N, C-alpha and C positions, 0 to 999 in steps of 0.2 A: 078641429077635433082636439079633445083634451088628451093629448099624448104626454107621457112622461119624458121630459127633456133635461132632467137634472143629471148629476154625476152617476154614471152607470156602475163604476167600481164600488161605490158606496152601497148600492143595492145588492151587487154580487156578494159583498162581504157580509151583508145582513143574512143572506141565505147560505153562506159558506161554500158557494159554488160559482164558477165563472159562467153564469147563465147567458151572458151576452157574447160568448166566444173568447178567444185568446185575449188575455189582459195581463200585461206585465205588472201593472200597479197592484192588481189583486194577488199575484204570486208573491209580491214583496210583503203584503199585509193581509194574509188570508185569515184574519180574525175579525170579530164583529166591530162595526164602526162605533164611534163615541169617544168621549174624553179618556176613559179608562181602558178602552180596548180589551186586551186579553185579561187584565187583572180584575175586571168587574165581576162581582159574584152574581151569578144569575140564578134565580130561584127555579124550581122545577116548573116547566111550562104545563099549562092545563091542556086537556084533550082538545078543547076548542081552539086554543092558541096554535097548536100544532097543525090542526086541520086548516085554519085560516092562513097560516104561513105557506102551506102547500098550494093553496088556491092562488095566493098572491104570486108565488114563484112561477106558476103556470101562466098567469096573466102577463107578468113582466117578460117571461121567456118568449112568448108568442106575440107580445105587443097588442093585447086585446083589452078593451075597456070592460068594466063590470057588467054593463047592460048587455053587451054583445056576448060576454062569457056566459051569463045566466041564460040567454036565449039559446046558446049552443048546448048548454046542459039540458034544457027542455027538449031540444031536438034529439039529443043522445038518449034521454029517458024514454022517448016514444019510439025509438028505433029498435030493431032486433039486435040482439047481442048484449055483451057486458057493457053497462052504461059508462064506466070509467074509460074502458078501451075505446068505445065509440067516440067519446068526448075528445080524446087525444087524436083519433083519426080525423075528426072534423077540423081540429087545429092544423094538422099536417096537410089537409086538403085545401087549405086557403091558398090563393094564388101567390100572395107575398111570401109565404113559407116555401112553396115549391120553387119560386124564382131564386130564393136563398139556397135551397138544397141543390139546385142545378149548378150553382156556382156563378150565376150571373151577377150576384152582389155578395160581398163578404159579410153582410149583416142583414138581419130581417128589417131593420129600420131603413137601410139603404134600398132593400128590395121593395119596401112599401113606397118609397119615393119614386123609384123607377116605374112602378105600376101607375101611381097617381099622375105622373108626368107623361103618360101614354107612350112609354118606350117598349111596352110588352104586348104581345098578341096572344090570343087563345084561338086555336083553329083558324088562324089567318085574320081574325078580327081584333081590332084594338080594344083592350079592356083596361079601364082605369079604376077599378074597384079592388083594393087590396084584399078584402074579405071574400071575394068571388070564390065559390066552392067548385073545385074541379071534379070532374068525373073520370073514371078509368077510361083511358084512350084519348083524352084531350091532349092536343099538341100545343105546347107553350114555346113561343119564340121571341126573338128580339126584332123589333120593327126595322125594316130595311134602312131607314134613315139613321137609326140609332146604333147600327152595328159597329160603326167606327168610334163610338164614344170611348174615351180613354179609361173611364172608370169601369166600364163593362169589360174591356179588353184586359185590363190589369187583373180584375177579379177572376176571369176565366183562366188566365195564365197561372195564377196562384192556387187555383182550386184543384184538389187531389182526391177529395172524398167521393166515394161511389156508393150509391144507394140502389138496392135491388128493385125498388118499385119505380125507379126513374131511369130513362135512357136519355143520352145527350149526344147530339151530332155537332161537333165543333165546326165543320165546314159550312153547314147551313144555319148554325146558331139556333137550332131548334131541339126541343126535347119532348119526350112523351111521358105523361103521367100514366104509367102502365097499369097500376092497380093501387087500391087502398092498402097502406102498409099494415102488417100485423103488429101487435104490441111489441113483440121481440125485436122488430126491425127499427123501432123508433128509439134513437139513442138518448133522448132527454131523460134525466134522472128525476122523474116526477112520480110521486105515489098517488096515482089517480083515485085510489079507493078512499083516501082521506078527503078528497074533494067531494066525492059522492056522499060520504057520511055527513059532511058539513052542510051541503044543500038539502039533504034528506031530513034535517032536523025540523 
């Protein structure tokens, strides 16, 4: 798959946000990348450029390719509710994202790898598709043989975030995707309306 594997701090600096999580390098240089950095005079961005930037930010944040993202937008358009909100809810319902939210992995890219390598189960069955869409009530767990993995143990030990739409049981290493999160519960700083406007052109 054509995943972005380049320097993540550079991308974070482009958007002016640490979209890949805590980043010491970003904190040191939280201005745009490039030879002139902070001193470069940047002209006023067009409406299209702002909308495109927001879409790119969402794609990099969730690690989704253009074709996948466009298909998700089509699904969001045909679903009930506000299109932009439904789009973000679809992103949040992906298995790799929920594994990350549960603290099983410290990053979405790490969560994607755990899923691809068959370390994760959904309702007791092994699932190796990172884009698998979870439904309310689905139980996500760590495969029995993988519970002792150092990467998973370290991640869970350092995880402190709690999300209202997810429950986690440390003793069984299982969590439940309780419900689809409301927009107010999604912490990502994404202006989904700009993405809707871009695709609606």
